[in-house]
PDB file of N, H, CA, C and O in Angstrom:
ATOM      1  N   MET A   1      -8.724  12.936  -8.991  1.00  0.00           N
ATOM      2  CA  MET A   1      -8.722  14.210  -9.391  1.00  0.00           C
ATOM      3  C   MET A   1      -8.484  13.165 -11.067  1.00  0.00           C
ATOM      4  O   MET A   1      -9.262  13.232 -12.019  1.00  0.00           O
ATOM      5  N   PHE A   2      -7.252  12.305 -11.012  1.00  0.00           N
ATOM      6  H   PHE A   2      -6.620  12.251 -10.239  1.00  0.00           H
ATOM      7  CA  PHE A   2      -7.443  11.568 -12.046  1.00  0.00           C
ATOM      8  C   PHE A   2      -8.381  10.963 -13.049  1.00  0.00           C
ATOM      9  O   PHE A   2      -8.307  10.900 -14.276  1.00  0.00           O
ATOM     10  N   GLY A   3      -9.775  10.300 -11.733  1.00  0.00           N
ATOM     11  H   GLY A   3      -9.835  10.352 -10.736  1.00  0.00           H
ATOM     12  CA  GLY A   3     -10.530   9.476 -12.459  1.00  0.00           C
ATOM     13  C   GLY A   3     -11.568  10.454 -13.104  1.00  0.00           C
ATOM     14  O   GLY A   3     -12.314   9.977 -13.958  1.00  0.00           O
ATOM     15  N   SER A   4     -11.695  11.873 -12.755  1.00  0.00           N
ATOM     16  H   SER A   4     -11.088  12.261 -12.061  1.00  0.00           H
ATOM     17  CA  SER A   4     -12.465  12.294 -13.337  1.00  0.00           C
ATOM     18  C   SER A   4     -12.021  12.938 -14.466  1.00  0.00           C
ATOM     19  O   SER A   4     -12.678  13.407 -15.395  1.00  0.00           O
ATOM     20  N   ILE A   5     -10.640  12.904 -14.256  1.00  0.00           N
ATOM     21  H   ILE A   5     -10.106  12.522 -13.502  1.00  0.00           H
ATOM     22  CA  ILE A   5     -10.410  13.704 -15.875  1.00  0.00           C
ATOM     23  C   ILE A   5     -10.723  12.308 -16.915  1.00  0.00           C
ATOM     24  O   ILE A   5     -11.711  12.151 -17.633  1.00  0.00           O
ATOM     25  N   VAL A   6      -9.875  11.635 -16.789  1.00  0.00           N
ATOM     26  H   VAL A   6      -9.073  11.763 -16.206  1.00  0.00           H
ATOM     27  CA  VAL A   6     -10.347   9.877 -17.558  1.00  0.00           C
ATOM     28  C   VAL A   6     -11.754  10.076 -18.283  1.00  0.00           C
ATOM     29  O   VAL A   6     -12.024  10.152 -19.481  1.00  0.00           O
ATOM     30  N   GLY A   7     -12.524  10.130 -17.192  1.00  0.00           N
ATOM     31  H   GLY A   7     -12.304  10.067 -16.218  1.00  0.00           H
ATOM     32  CA  GLY A   7     -14.026   9.821 -16.865  1.00  0.00           C
ATOM     33  C   GLY A   7     -14.809  10.910 -17.964  1.00  0.00           C
ATOM     34  O   GLY A   7     -15.584  10.555 -18.852  1.00  0.00           O
ATOM     35  N   ALA A   8     -14.367  12.420 -17.642  1.00  0.00           N
ATOM     36  H   ALA A   8     -13.737  12.709 -16.921  1.00  0.00           H
ATOM     37  CA  ALA A   8     -14.721  13.978 -18.513  1.00  0.00           C
ATOM     38  C   ALA A   8     -14.218  13.142 -20.181  1.00  0.00           C
ATOM     39  O   ALA A   8     -15.079  12.950 -21.040  1.00  0.00           O
ATOM     40  N   LEU A   9     -12.797  12.746 -20.393  1.00  0.00           N
ATOM     41  H   LEU A   9     -12.098  12.902 -19.695  1.00  0.00           H
ATOM     42  CA  LEU A   9     -12.394  12.565 -21.828  1.00  0.00           C
ATOM     43  C   LEU A   9     -13.418  11.405 -22.154  1.00  0.00           C
ATOM     44  O   LEU A   9     -13.693  11.466 -23.353  1.00  0.00           O
ATOM     45  N   ILE A  10     -14.178  10.222 -21.431  1.00  0.00           N
ATOM     46  H   ILE A  10     -13.955  10.172 -20.457  1.00  0.00           H
ATOM     47  CA  ILE A  10     -14.422   9.176 -22.408  1.00  0.00           C
ATOM     48  C   ILE A  10     -16.073  10.019 -22.796  1.00  0.00           C
ATOM     49  O   ILE A  10     -16.877   9.883 -23.719  1.00  0.00           O
ATOM     50  N   ASP A  11     -16.038  10.682 -21.874  1.00  0.00           N
ATOM     51  H   ASP A  11     -15.386  10.793 -21.124  1.00  0.00           H
ATOM     52  CA  ASP A  11     -17.568  11.081 -21.746  1.00  0.00           C
ATOM     53  C   ASP A  11     -17.895  11.988 -23.135  1.00  0.00           C
ATOM     54  O   ASP A  11     -18.926  11.923 -23.803  1.00  0.00           O
ATOM     55  N   ARG A  12     -16.841  12.764 -23.353  1.00  0.00           N
ATOM     56  H   ARG A  12     -16.003  12.817 -22.810  1.00  0.00           H
ATOM     57  CA  ARG A  12     -16.731  14.054 -24.371  1.00  0.00           C
ATOM     58  C   ARG A  12     -16.532  12.970 -25.514  1.00  0.00           C
ATOM     59  O   ARG A  12     -17.084  13.531 -26.460  1.00  0.00           O
ATOM     60  N   GLN A  13     -16.070  11.743 -25.991  1.00  0.00           N
ATOM     61  H   GLN A  13     -15.622  11.287 -25.222  1.00  0.00           H
ATOM     62  CA  GLN A  13     -16.089  11.189 -26.796  1.00  0.00           C
ATOM     63  C   GLN A  13     -17.528  10.774 -27.541  1.00  0.00           C
ATOM     64  O   GLN A  13     -17.654  10.708 -28.764  1.00  0.00           O
ATOM     65  N   ASP A  14     -18.296  10.582 -26.841  1.00  0.00           N
ATOM     66  H   ASP A  14     -18.194  10.636 -25.848  1.00  0.00           H
ATOM     67  CA  ASP A  14     -19.364  10.413 -26.885  1.00  0.00           C
ATOM     68  C   ASP A  14     -20.421  11.485 -27.771  1.00  0.00           C
ATOM     69  O   ASP A  14     -21.401  11.270 -28.483  1.00  0.00           O
ATOM     70  N   GLY A  15     -19.743  12.670 -27.373  1.00  0.00           N
ATOM     71  H   GLY A  15     -18.947  12.845 -26.795  1.00  0.00           H
ATOM     72  CA  GLY A  15     -20.596  14.793 -27.773  1.00  0.00           C
ATOM     73  C   GLY A  15     -21.157  14.776 -26.908  1.00  0.00           C
ATOM     74  O   GLY A  15     -22.334  15.023 -27.169  1.00  0.00           O
ATOM     75  N   ASP A  16     -20.891  14.516 -25.358  1.00  0.00           N
ATOM     76  H   ASP A  16     -19.935  14.316 -25.146  1.00  0.00           H
ATOM     77  CA  ASP A  16     -21.495  14.868 -24.322  1.00  0.00           C
ATOM     78  C   ASP A  16     -20.570  15.965 -23.808  1.00  0.00           C
ATOM     79  O   ASP A  16     -19.457  16.168 -24.292  1.00  0.00           O
ATOM     80  N   SER A  17     -21.013  16.556 -22.953  1.00  0.00           N
ATOM     81  H   SER A  17     -21.918  16.392 -22.559  1.00  0.00           H
ATOM     82  CA  SER A  17     -20.385  18.374 -21.884  1.00  0.00           C
ATOM     83  C   SER A  17     -19.332  17.089 -21.500  1.00  0.00           C
ATOM     84  O   SER A  17     -18.519  17.068 -22.424  1.00  0.00           O
ATOM     85  N   GLY A  18     -18.979  15.932 -20.460  1.00  0.00           N
ATOM     86  H   GLY A  18     -19.639  15.949 -19.709  1.00  0.00           H
ATOM     87  CA  GLY A  18     -18.127  15.685 -20.032  1.00  0.00           C
ATOM     88  C   GLY A  18     -18.395  15.777 -18.474  1.00  0.00           C
ATOM     89  O   GLY A  18     -17.496  15.333 -17.760  1.00  0.00           O
ATOM     90  N   VAL A  19     -19.271  16.183 -17.994  1.00  0.00           N
ATOM     91  H   VAL A  19     -20.002  16.543 -18.574  1.00  0.00           H
ATOM     92  CA  VAL A  19     -19.546  16.788 -16.659  1.00  0.00           C
ATOM     93  C   VAL A  19     -19.834  15.152 -15.711  1.00  0.00           C
ATOM     94  O   VAL A  19     -19.284  14.655 -14.729  1.00  0.00           O
ATOM     95  N   GLU A  20     -21.021  14.696 -16.653  1.00  0.00           N
ATOM     96  H   GLU A  20     -21.467  15.100 -17.451  1.00  0.00           H
ATOM     97  CA  GLU A  20     -21.405  13.652 -15.756  1.00  0.00           C
ATOM     98  C   GLU A  20     -20.444  12.055 -16.084  1.00  0.00           C
ATOM     99  O   GLU A  20     -20.690  10.909 -15.707  1.00  0.00           O
ATOM    100  N   GLY A  21     -19.524  12.495 -16.770  1.00  0.00           N
ATOM    101  H   GLY A  21     -19.324  13.426 -17.076  1.00  0.00           H
ATOM    102  CA  GLY A  21     -18.177  11.204 -16.749  1.00  0.00           C
ATOM    103  C   GLY A  21     -17.547  12.038 -16.021  1.00  0.00           C
ATOM    104  O   GLY A  21     -17.112  11.142 -15.299  1.00  0.00           O
ATOM    105  N   ALA A  22     -17.173  12.829 -15.632  1.00  0.00           N
ATOM    106  H   ALA A  22     -17.526  13.557 -16.219  1.00  0.00           H
ATOM    107  CA  ALA A  22     -15.953  13.615 -14.749  1.00  0.00           C
ATOM    108  C   ALA A  22     -16.838  12.813 -13.178  1.00  0.00           C
ATOM    109  O   ALA A  22     -16.386  11.914 -12.469  1.00  0.00           O
ATOM    110  N   LEU A  23     -18.122  13.510 -13.048  1.00  0.00           N
ATOM    111  H   LEU A  23     -18.489  14.240 -13.624  1.00  0.00           H
ATOM    112  CA  LEU A  23     -18.714  12.550 -11.692  1.00  0.00           C
ATOM    113  C   LEU A  23     -18.322  11.279 -11.688  1.00  0.00           C
ATOM    114  O   LEU A  23     -17.691  10.788 -10.751  1.00  0.00           O
ATOM    115  N   TRP A  24     -18.707  10.566 -12.867  1.00  0.00           N
ATOM    116  H   TRP A  24     -19.220  10.965 -13.627  1.00  0.00           H
ATOM    117  CA  TRP A  24     -18.890   9.158 -12.664  1.00  0.00           C
ATOM    118  C   TRP A  24     -16.996   8.797 -12.228  1.00  0.00           C
ATOM    119  O   TRP A  24     -16.554   8.159 -11.273  1.00  0.00           O
ATOM    120  N   GLY A  25     -16.294   9.449 -13.278  1.00  0.00           N
ATOM    121  H   GLY A  25     -16.653   9.968 -14.055  1.00  0.00           H
ATOM    122  CA  GLY A  25     -15.046   9.183 -12.896  1.00  0.00           C
ATOM    123  C   GLY A  25     -14.687   9.318 -11.368  1.00  0.00           C
ATOM    124  O   GLY A  25     -14.408   8.295 -10.742  1.00  0.00           O
ATOM    125  N   ALA A  26     -14.687  10.479 -10.783  1.00  0.00           N
ATOM    126  H   ALA A  26     -14.913  11.309 -11.291  1.00  0.00           H
ATOM    127  CA  ALA A  26     -14.389  10.982  -9.624  1.00  0.00           C
ATOM    128  C   ALA A  26     -14.996   9.761  -8.374  1.00  0.00           C
ATOM    129  O   ALA A  26     -14.258   9.283  -7.513  1.00  0.00           O
ATOM    130  N   VAL A  27     -16.481   9.420  -8.526  1.00  0.00           N
ATOM    131  H   VAL A  27     -17.080   9.809  -9.225  1.00  0.00           H
ATOM    132  CA  VAL A  27     -17.039   8.233  -7.540  1.00  0.00           C
ATOM    133  C   VAL A  27     -16.277   7.084  -8.070  1.00  0.00           C
ATOM    134  O   VAL A  27     -15.812   6.559  -7.059  1.00  0.00           O
ATOM    135  N   ALA A  28     -15.869   6.364  -9.160  1.00  0.00           N
ATOM    136  H   ALA A  28     -16.247   6.791  -9.982  1.00  0.00           H
ATOM    137  CA  ALA A  28     -15.084   4.959  -9.319  1.00  0.00           C
ATOM    138  C   ALA A  28     -13.859   5.723  -8.330  1.00  0.00           C
ATOM    139  O   ALA A  28     -13.933   5.310  -7.172  1.00  0.00           O
ATOM    140  N   GLU A  29     -12.920   6.592  -8.512  1.00  0.00           N
ATOM    141  H   GLU A  29     -12.859   6.927  -9.452  1.00  0.00           H
ATOM    142  CA  GLU A  29     -11.168   6.695  -8.329  1.00  0.00           C
ATOM    143  C   GLU A  29     -11.690   6.516  -6.765  1.00  0.00           C
ATOM    144  O   GLU A  29     -10.961   5.703  -6.196  1.00  0.00           O
ATOM    145  N   LYS A  30     -13.120   7.221  -5.574  1.00  0.00           N
ATOM    146  H   LYS A  30     -13.712   7.882  -6.036  1.00  0.00           H
ATOM    147  CA  LYS A  30     -13.145   6.979  -4.659  1.00  0.00           C
ATOM    148  C   LYS A  30     -13.258   5.695  -4.499  1.00  0.00           C
ATOM    149  O   LYS A  30     -12.485   5.167  -3.700  1.00  0.00           O
ATOM    150  N   GLY A  31     -14.026   5.048  -5.054  1.00  0.00           N
ATOM    151  H   GLY A  31     -14.654   5.477  -5.703  1.00  0.00           H
ATOM    152  CA  GLY A  31     -14.122   3.730  -4.761  1.00  0.00           C
ATOM    153  C   GLY A  31     -13.753   2.799  -4.679  1.00  0.00           C
ATOM    154  O   GLY A  31     -14.195   1.841  -4.045  1.00  0.00           O
ATOM    155  N   VAL A  32     -12.454   2.936  -5.597  1.00  0.00           N
ATOM    156  H   VAL A  32     -12.095   3.715  -6.112  1.00  0.00           H
ATOM    157  CA  VAL A  32     -11.397   2.048  -5.705  1.00  0.00           C
ATOM    158  C   VAL A  32     -10.207   2.472  -4.465  1.00  0.00           C
ATOM    159  O   VAL A  32      -9.682   1.534  -3.866  1.00  0.00           O
ATOM    160  N   LYS A  33      -9.880   3.638  -4.173  1.00  0.00           N
ATOM    161  H   LYS A  33     -10.306   4.400  -4.659  1.00  0.00           H
ATOM    162  CA  LYS A  33      -8.824   3.941  -3.163  1.00  0.00           C
ATOM    163  C   LYS A  33      -9.714   3.184  -1.940  1.00  0.00           C
ATOM    164  O   LYS A  33      -8.944   2.637  -1.150  1.00  0.00           O
ATOM    165  N   LEU A  34     -11.049   3.021  -1.602  1.00  0.00           N
ATOM    166  H   LEU A  34     -11.675   3.465  -2.243  1.00  0.00           H
ATOM    167  CA  LEU A  34     -11.340   2.774  -0.434  1.00  0.00           C
ATOM    168  C   LEU A  34     -11.076   0.907  -0.612  1.00  0.00           C
ATOM    169  O   LEU A  34     -10.369   0.283   0.179  1.00  0.00           O
ATOM    170  N   VAL A  35     -11.661   0.381  -1.569  1.00  0.00           N
ATOM    171  H   VAL A  35     -12.235   0.888  -2.211  1.00  0.00           H
ATOM    172  CA  VAL A  35     -11.988  -1.208  -1.550  1.00  0.00           C
ATOM    173  C   VAL A  35     -10.103  -1.675  -1.833  1.00  0.00           C
ATOM    174  O   VAL A  35      -9.514  -2.541  -1.187  1.00  0.00           O
ATOM    175  N   PHE A  36      -9.555  -0.916  -2.827  1.00  0.00           N
ATOM    176  H   PHE A  36     -10.034  -0.213  -3.352  1.00  0.00           H
ATOM    177  CA  PHE A  36      -8.386  -1.397  -2.883  1.00  0.00           C
ATOM    178  C   PHE A  36      -7.505  -1.749  -1.780  1.00  0.00           C
ATOM    179  O   PHE A  36      -6.748  -2.645  -2.153  1.00  0.00           O
ATOM    180  N   PRO A  37      -7.289  -1.397  -0.536  1.00  0.00           N
ATOM    181  CA  PRO A  37      -6.251  -1.805   0.232  1.00  0.00           C
ATOM    182  C   PRO A  37      -6.955  -2.951   1.461  1.00  0.00           C
ATOM    183  O   PRO A  37      -6.206  -3.487   2.278  1.00  0.00           O
ATOM    184  N   LEU A  38      -8.526  -3.236   1.453  1.00  0.00           N
ATOM    185  H   LEU A  38      -9.134  -2.800   0.790  1.00  0.00           H
ATOM    186  CA  LEU A  38      -8.941  -4.129   2.188  1.00  0.00           C
ATOM    187  C   LEU A  38      -8.513  -5.496   0.952  1.00  0.00           C
ATOM    188  O   LEU A  38      -7.905  -6.489   1.354  1.00  0.00           O
ATOM    189  N   ILE A  39      -8.707  -5.430   0.253  1.00  0.00           N
ATOM    190  H   ILE A  39      -9.201  -4.624  -0.073  1.00  0.00           H
ATOM    191  CA  ILE A  39      -8.967  -6.612  -1.160  1.00  0.00           C
ATOM    192  C   ILE A  39      -7.224  -7.193  -0.889  1.00  0.00           C
ATOM    193  O   ILE A  39      -6.798  -8.319  -0.633  1.00  0.00           O
ATOM    194  N   MET A  40      -6.513  -5.866  -1.078  1.00  0.00           N
ATOM    195  H   MET A  40      -6.859  -4.951  -1.286  1.00  0.00           H
ATOM    196  CA  MET A  40      -4.686  -6.551  -0.383  1.00  0.00           C
ATOM    197  C   MET A  40      -4.430  -6.899   0.754  1.00  0.00           C
ATOM    198  O   MET A  40      -3.588  -7.754   1.030  1.00  0.00           O
ATOM    199  N   THR A  41      -5.297  -6.126   1.777  1.00  0.00           N
ATOM    200  H   THR A  41      -5.981  -5.431   1.553  1.00  0.00           H
ATOM    201  CA  THR A  41      -5.300  -6.777   2.878  1.00  0.00           C
ATOM    202  C   THR A  41      -5.397  -7.719   3.086  1.00  0.00           C
ATOM    203  O   THR A  41      -4.363  -8.306   3.404  1.00  0.00           O
ATOM    204  N   PHE A  42      -6.673  -8.491   3.049  1.00  0.00           N
ATOM    205  H   PHE A  42      -7.513  -8.014   2.791  1.00  0.00           H
ATOM    206  CA  PHE A  42      -7.286 -10.158   2.543  1.00  0.00           C
ATOM    207  C   PHE A  42      -6.473 -10.939   1.905  1.00  0.00           C
ATOM    208  O   PHE A  42      -6.246 -12.094   2.267  1.00  0.00           O
ATOM    209  N   ALA A  43      -5.726 -10.146   0.447  1.00  0.00           N
ATOM    210  H   ALA A  43      -5.911  -9.208   0.152  1.00  0.00           H
ATOM    211  CA  ALA A  43      -4.520 -11.014  -0.006  1.00  0.00           C
ATOM    212  C   ALA A  43      -3.521 -11.253   0.205  1.00  0.00           C
ATOM    213  O   ALA A  43      -2.890 -12.163  -0.333  1.00  0.00           O
ATOM    214  N   ILE A  44      -3.074 -10.422   1.128  1.00  0.00           N
ATOM    215  H   ILE A  44      -3.587  -9.683   1.566  1.00  0.00           H
ATOM    216  CA  ILE A  44      -1.768 -11.052   2.168  1.00  0.00           C
ATOM    217  C   ILE A  44      -2.011 -11.410   3.089  1.00  0.00           C
ATOM    218  O   ILE A  44      -0.978 -11.800   3.634  1.00  0.00           O
ATOM    219  N   GLY A  45      -3.049 -11.574   3.841  1.00  0.00           N
ATOM    220  H   GLY A  45      -3.888 -11.257   3.399  1.00  0.00           H
ATOM    221  CA  GLY A  45      -3.453 -12.228   5.043  1.00  0.00           C
ATOM    222  C   GLY A  45      -3.757 -13.884   4.618  1.00  0.00           C
ATOM    223  O   GLY A  45      -3.673 -14.827   5.404  1.00  0.00           O
ATOM    224  N   TYR A  46      -4.074 -13.957   3.388  1.00  0.00           N
ATOM    225  H   TYR A  46      -4.142 -13.191   2.749  1.00  0.00           H
ATOM    226  CA  TYR A  46      -4.415 -15.329   3.095  1.00  0.00           C
ATOM    227  C   TYR A  46      -3.192 -16.105   2.218  1.00  0.00           C
ATOM    228  O   TYR A  46      -3.118 -17.331   2.134  1.00  0.00           O
ATOM    229  N   ALA A  47      -2.293 -15.209   1.614  1.00  0.00           N
ATOM    230  H   ALA A  47      -2.353 -14.213   1.683  1.00  0.00           H
ATOM    231  CA  ALA A  47      -0.983 -15.725   1.431  1.00  0.00           C
ATOM    232  C   ALA A  47       0.038 -16.316   2.387  1.00  0.00           C
ATOM    233  O   ALA A  47       0.794 -17.276   2.242  1.00  0.00           O
ATOM    234  N   VAL A  48      -0.197 -15.229   3.713  1.00  0.00           N
ATOM    235  H   VAL A  48      -0.810 -14.449   3.831  1.00  0.00           H
ATOM    236  CA  VAL A  48       0.240 -16.127   5.194  1.00  0.00           C
ATOM    237  C   VAL A  48      -0.172 -16.588   5.795  1.00  0.00           C
ATOM    238  O   VAL A  48       0.548 -16.976   6.715  1.00  0.00           O
ATOM    239  N   GLN A  49      -1.542 -16.945   5.849  1.00  0.00           N
ATOM    240  H   GLN A  49      -2.127 -16.630   5.101  1.00  0.00           H
ATOM    241  CA  GLN A  49      -2.113 -18.435   6.148  1.00  0.00           C
ATOM    242  C   GLN A  49      -1.869 -19.492   5.614  1.00  0.00           C
ATOM    243  O   GLN A  49      -1.682 -20.521   6.263  1.00  0.00           O
ATOM    244  N   LYS A  50      -1.825 -19.431   4.319  1.00  0.00           N
ATOM    245  H   LYS A  50      -1.977 -18.595   3.792  1.00  0.00           H
ATOM    246  CA  LYS A  50      -1.691 -20.415   3.478  1.00  0.00           C
ATOM    247  C   LYS A  50      -0.033 -20.875   3.285  1.00  0.00           C
ATOM    248  O   LYS A  50       0.420 -21.946   2.880  1.00  0.00           O
ATOM    249  N   GLY A  51       0.816 -19.402   3.824  1.00  0.00           N
ATOM    250  H   GLY A  51       0.449 -18.532   4.153  1.00  0.00           H
ATOM    251  CA  GLY A  51       2.154 -20.299   4.126  1.00  0.00           C
ATOM    252  C   GLY A  51       2.891 -20.732   5.474  1.00  0.00           C
ATOM    253  O   GLY A  51       3.940 -21.339   5.689  1.00  0.00           O
ATOM    254  N   VAL A  52       2.060 -20.256   6.170  1.00  0.00           N
ATOM    255  H   VAL A  52       1.208 -19.763   5.996  1.00  0.00           H
ATOM    256  CA  VAL A  52       2.168 -20.851   7.823  1.00  0.00           C
ATOM    257  C   VAL A  52       1.512 -22.202   8.105  1.00  0.00           C
ATOM    258  O   VAL A  52       1.609 -22.749   9.203  1.00  0.00           O
ATOM    259  N   ALA A  53       0.691 -22.834   6.843  1.00  0.00           N
ATOM    260  H   ALA A  53       0.612 -22.390   5.951  1.00  0.00           H
ATOM    261  CA  ALA A  53      -0.203 -23.654   7.202  1.00  0.00           C
ATOM    262  C   ALA A  53       0.745 -25.284   6.148  1.00  0.00           C
ATOM    263  O   ALA A  53       0.816 -26.477   6.440  1.00  0.00           O
ATOM    264  N   MET A  54       1.235 -24.572   5.065  1.00  0.00           N
ATOM    265  H   MET A  54       1.177 -23.602   4.827  1.00  0.00           H
ATOM    266  CA  MET A  54       2.337 -25.441   4.566  1.00  0.00           C
ATOM    267  C   MET A  54       3.569 -25.912   5.274  1.00  0.00           C
ATOM    268  O   MET A  54       4.028 -27.030   5.512  1.00  0.00           O
ATOM    269  N   ALA A  55       4.061 -24.336   5.605  1.00  0.00           N
ATOM    270  H   ALA A  55       3.689 -23.428   5.412  1.00  0.00           H
ATOM    271  CA  ALA A  55       5.322 -25.084   6.987  1.00  0.00           C
ATOM    272  C   ALA A  55       4.561 -25.573   7.834  1.00  0.00           C
ATOM    273  O   ALA A  55       4.392 -26.667   7.295  1.00  0.00           O
ATOM    274  N   TRP A  56       4.199 -25.598   8.390  1.00  0.00           N
ATOM    275  H   TRP A  56       4.336 -24.709   8.827  1.00  0.00           H
ATOM    276  CA  TRP A  56       3.320 -26.776   9.387  1.00  0.00           C
ATOM    277  C   TRP A  56       2.943 -27.885   9.180  1.00  0.00           C
ATOM    278  O   TRP A  56       2.932 -28.601  10.181  1.00  0.00           O
ATOM    279  N   ASP A  57       2.551 -28.428   8.066  1.00  0.00           N
ATOM    280  H   ASP A  57       2.560 -27.847   7.252  1.00  0.00           H
ATOM    281  CA  ASP A  57       2.062 -29.280   7.463  1.00  0.00           C
ATOM    282  C   ASP A  57       3.754 -30.320   7.136  1.00  0.00           C
ATOM    283  O   ASP A  57       4.001 -31.516   7.285  1.00  0.00           O
ATOM    284  N   LYS A  58       4.656 -29.078   6.623  1.00  0.00           N
ATOM    285  H   LYS A  58       4.456 -28.106   6.501  1.00  0.00           H
ATOM    286  CA  LYS A  58       6.056 -29.766   6.588  1.00  0.00           C
ATOM    287  C   LYS A  58       6.700 -30.158   7.425  1.00  0.00           C
ATOM    288  O   LYS A  58       7.557 -31.035   7.318  1.00  0.00           O
ATOM    289  N   ALA A  59       6.312 -29.414   8.657  1.00  0.00           N
ATOM    290  H   ALA A  59       5.616 -28.701   8.744  1.00  0.00           H
ATOM    291  CA  ALA A  59       7.499 -29.356   9.687  1.00  0.00           C
ATOM    292  C   ALA A  59       6.857 -30.597  10.755  1.00  0.00           C
ATOM    293  O   ALA A  59       7.671 -31.020  11.576  1.00  0.00           O
ATOM    294  N   THR A  60       5.667 -31.110  10.788  1.00  0.00           N
ATOM    295  H   THR A  60       5.005 -30.766  10.122  1.00  0.00           H
ATOM    296  CA  THR A  60       5.177 -32.100  11.308  1.00  0.00           C
ATOM    297  C   THR A  60       4.696 -33.130  10.498  1.00  0.00           C
ATOM    298  O   THR A  60       3.864 -33.910  10.961  1.00  0.00           O
ATOM    299  N   GLY A  61       5.285 -33.292   8.846  1.00  0.00           N
ATOM    300  H   GLY A  61       5.961 -32.659   8.470  1.00  0.00           H
ATOM    301  CA  GLY A  61       4.856 -34.417   8.309  1.00  0.00           C
ATOM    302  C   GLY A  61       3.752 -34.904   7.776  1.00  0.00           C
ATOM    303  O   GLY A  61       3.730 -35.910   7.067  1.00  0.00           O
ATOM    304  N   GLU A  62       2.461 -34.008   8.178  1.00  0.00           N
ATOM    305  H   GLU A  62       2.479 -33.190   8.754  1.00  0.00           H
ATOM    306  CA  GLU A  62       0.975 -34.207   7.904  1.00  0.00           C
ATOM    307  C   GLU A  62       0.821 -34.659   6.315  1.00  0.00           C
ATOM    308  O   GLU A  62       0.133 -35.559   5.834  1.00  0.00           O
ATOM    309  N   ASP A  63       1.776 -33.639   5.629  1.00  0.00           N
ATOM    310  H   ASP A  63       2.334 -32.908   6.020  1.00  0.00           H
ATOM    311  CA  ASP A  63       1.305 -34.078   3.861  1.00  0.00           C
ATOM    312  C   ASP A  63       1.811 -35.331   3.711  1.00  0.00           C
ATOM    313  O   ASP A  63       1.230 -35.971   2.835  1.00  0.00           O
ATOM    314  N   GLN A  64       2.890 -36.025   4.388  1.00  0.00           N
ATOM    315  H   GLN A  64       3.361 -35.505   5.100  1.00  0.00           H
ATOM    316  CA  GLN A  64       3.849 -37.620   3.877  1.00  0.00           C
ATOM    317  C   GLN A  64       2.579 -38.277   4.142  1.00  0.00           C
ATOM    318  O   GLN A  64       1.851 -38.006   5.097  1.00  0.00           O
ATOM    319  N   PRO A  65       2.276 -39.429   2.970  1.00  0.00           N
ATOM    320  CA  PRO A  65       1.491 -39.935   3.152  1.00  0.00           C
ATOM    321  C   PRO A  65       1.649 -40.981   4.059  1.00  0.00           C
ATOM    322  O   PRO A  65       2.498 -40.486   4.801  1.00  0.00           O
ATOM    323  N   ASP A  66       1.378 -42.251   4.576  1.00  0.00           N
ATOM    324  H   ASP A  66       0.688 -42.653   3.974  1.00  0.00           H
ATOM    325  CA  ASP A  66       1.806 -43.124   5.724  1.00  0.00           C
ATOM    326  C   ASP A  66       1.323 -44.265   5.433  1.00  0.00           C
ATOM    327  O   ASP A  66       0.229 -44.818   5.317  1.00  0.00           O
ATOM    328  N   TYR A  67       2.981 -44.594   5.298  1.00  0.00           N
ATOM    329  H   TYR A  67       3.870 -44.146   5.393  1.00  0.00           H
ATOM    330  CA  TYR A  67       3.167 -46.319   4.503  1.00  0.00           C
ATOM    331  C   TYR A  67       3.028 -47.754   5.280  1.00  0.00           C
ATOM    332  O   TYR A  67       3.169 -48.808   4.659  1.00  0.00           O
TER     333      TYR A  67
END
């Protein structure tokens, strides 16, 4: 709902009726609602993977240079 309101307001600034902007705003809002959780899942998974790898390297001493 918020996306369609913002889209209509932006479209009306150009002198249009605002209907097309409302439609595009609603589509954009739905897209964000679908894509944002997926992006966050990948970001959290990447952070966990990096954290585990760093902990493993520290526990096994693999990040220390051999002298």
